[in-house]
N, C-alpha and C positions, 0 to 999 in steps of 0.2 A: 338198261345198264347201272350197275350199282352207282349209289350215289351217297355223297355223305350226309352226316349228320345235319339234322335242322337245328340250330341255335335259337330257341324263342322257348317262350314259357308254354306256348300251345301249338303246336306243330300244325294241327289241323282245324286252325281259327277259320271260323266262316266266311266267307267273301260275303260283303255286303251286298243285297239283293235290292234292286230297284223296287221291287215291288213291296218288299216287307220292311225295308228301312235297315235292315240287317244289324250285327250288332245286339247292343244291349240297351236298355233304357238307362236315361243320365247318364250317357258317357261322353257327352259333347261338352264343350266349355260352357261354364256358366249354368250347368245343370241342365243344358239342352239335351234333346233326346240323339239318337244314335242318326249318323248321316242317311239321307237318301243319297243313292247313287245312279246318277245317269248313264254311267257306263260301269256297271257292275263287273268287278274282277279286272279293271284298268291297275298296270303295273308297270314298273319300271323296272330293269336289271342295271347294275353296276358292278364291274371289277373291282379289286381293291387296291392292289399294289402296282403304284405306275400310273393308276388312273386316281384313285383319291390321296395317296400317298404320292411322294415326289419322285421313287423311282423303288425298282424291285430290291436294290440294295438295302433299302431303308430296313424291310422285315428280315433280311439275311443278319443284319448287323444285331438285330433285336433276338435274334435265336441265338446269338453267340452271347450278346450282352443282355441281360433280362430288363435293365434298367433304362435300355434307351427308347426313347419315344419316336416311332416313325414321323417322319417330317410330312407334314400335309399340303396338298397342292390347295392355294388359297382359294377361298370359295365355296370349296368341296361341300361343307356342311351345310352352309347357306342354300346351296344348289339342290341338295337333297332335301332339306326341310321345305324349300318351296312347293316341292313335288309333294311331299308329303301332306301339305297344308291344302293343297287341291285336291287331295283325296287319294291320290295315287298310291297303290301298294308298293313298297320297297322290298325288292330282293338285292341281297349283298351277295354274290356269287365270285368267288374266291378260289384259284387252284393252291392255296395254302393246304398242305396235309393236314388235317384236324389235330393228330395225336400227336404232332411235332411238339418235343419239349422246347420250352423255352428258356434258355440259358439253364442254371441252377435252380431256378426260383420253384420248380414242380408244376408249373403253370402248363397248359397246352398251348398251340397254336390257336385252337379255337376258343379258350377263354381269353386268352390276349387278342384276338380280333374283337370280340364283343367289349373288352375293356377299353381298347383304342378308340372304338365307335363311340361309346358313350361318353368317354372325357373329351373325345374332340366334338360333341354336340350334336352326332348325327342320330336321328330318330331310330330308336331301338324298341318302338312299343310293340310287346308281343303279338299284338292282334292286328297291326298293320304292317309289320314289316318281319323278314326272315333271312337269317345268316347262314349260306351251305357253304361247307368246305369240303374239300375232296377227300375220299377214304384214304389215300395214300398219295405216294409221289407221282406227279403227273407233269408232264411238260409237252409242249408242240402240239404233235396230234392228238395225243392222249389228253390232254388240258381240254382241246375243243371238243373231243367226245364227251367227257365229263361233262363240261357245261351245257351242251346240247341235251345232253340226256337230263341233266336236272330242269333246265327249261320246258322239255317235254313232258316231263312229270307234273310240272307245275300247271301248263297248258291243260293237261289231263282233269286237273282239280277246277277247270274253269277261269284260270288266269290269262288274261291278255297283254301281251307285252307291247306297249305302245311307244317306248324310247328304251334304246339301250346304250350302256356306255363302257367305254374300254382303252387298251393301249396297243393290243399286242394283235399278231394277225390269229392267234388262236381264239380270243374274243370275236374277231369279225368271224371267222369260220363258224362258230359256234352259233353266234346271233342269226349268220346266214342259214345255216341248218334249222333253226326254229323258226325260221320265216318272219323273221323281224325286218321291216323294210330298211333299204340301205338309207334312204333319206331320213331315218328316224335312229340310225346308227351313227352315234358320235365319239369320234376315236381321238385322242389326245397322244401328243409326242411324236415320233419318229414315222410311225405307222399312219398320221392323219391322212385320211382321205383314200388311202390303200382300197382298191377293188370296188370303188362306189361310195364307200360311207364317207359321211360328213366330217370334214377336218375341222377340226377345234384350234384355231390359232393361238400362240402362246403357252404359256406353262402353268395357267391358272384356270379358275371356272366363273371369274368374276364378269369378263363380257359376255360370255355364253348365256350364263344366267340371264342377265339382264336383256339381252335380245330373243332368246328362245324360251326361256321357262316362267318368266315373270308375265309374258302376254297370254299365256295359256288360260283360258277357263277352268274351271273347278268340274271335276269329275263326280263329286262327292258334297251334297251342301247340307249342313246341319238343319233340323227342322225345329 
């Protein structure tokens, strides 16, 4: 099915390979070589609105007033950076329509999403992250279809989604269609725990990160 644009410098960045080390030489911290990935293609997927932000209304407000900075759920950036530090590829998958104009700024939803992630400290390394927005207006079943199609396309590239994050039934349906395990699907907000997913208590990611993400071993190690 059609998929939204991919917003990164290299949409076809290679997946680090356990046999070759992947990536490029001297790309690690302090001049180290590229990471050796014991689980090549390991990735996580996260929704944006009401998952990383506090509600869907935050982005709707920004569409009207380009100066509005959507409020973030506390601990979101730290959680995603924890995954990135462990070598997981990060997919930001949102039903935001990519070409929607943001106020009178001339900026599109795609550009505004990248700006928000960057300014709030989320990892946006073009070789280790990808941002996918919907090609048009989607909601409910059409949002689930868009997201499951995007996930299927990435799985065809060789990615394997170990964990998934969302807040809506469309997220739950999309992740299920993509074969992501229910015990690795974390849902926050009113739909938390729906359809066998793992409920995230509270309104932030702080306790979840400490109990679930921090203990995880790395899937990639710098050589």
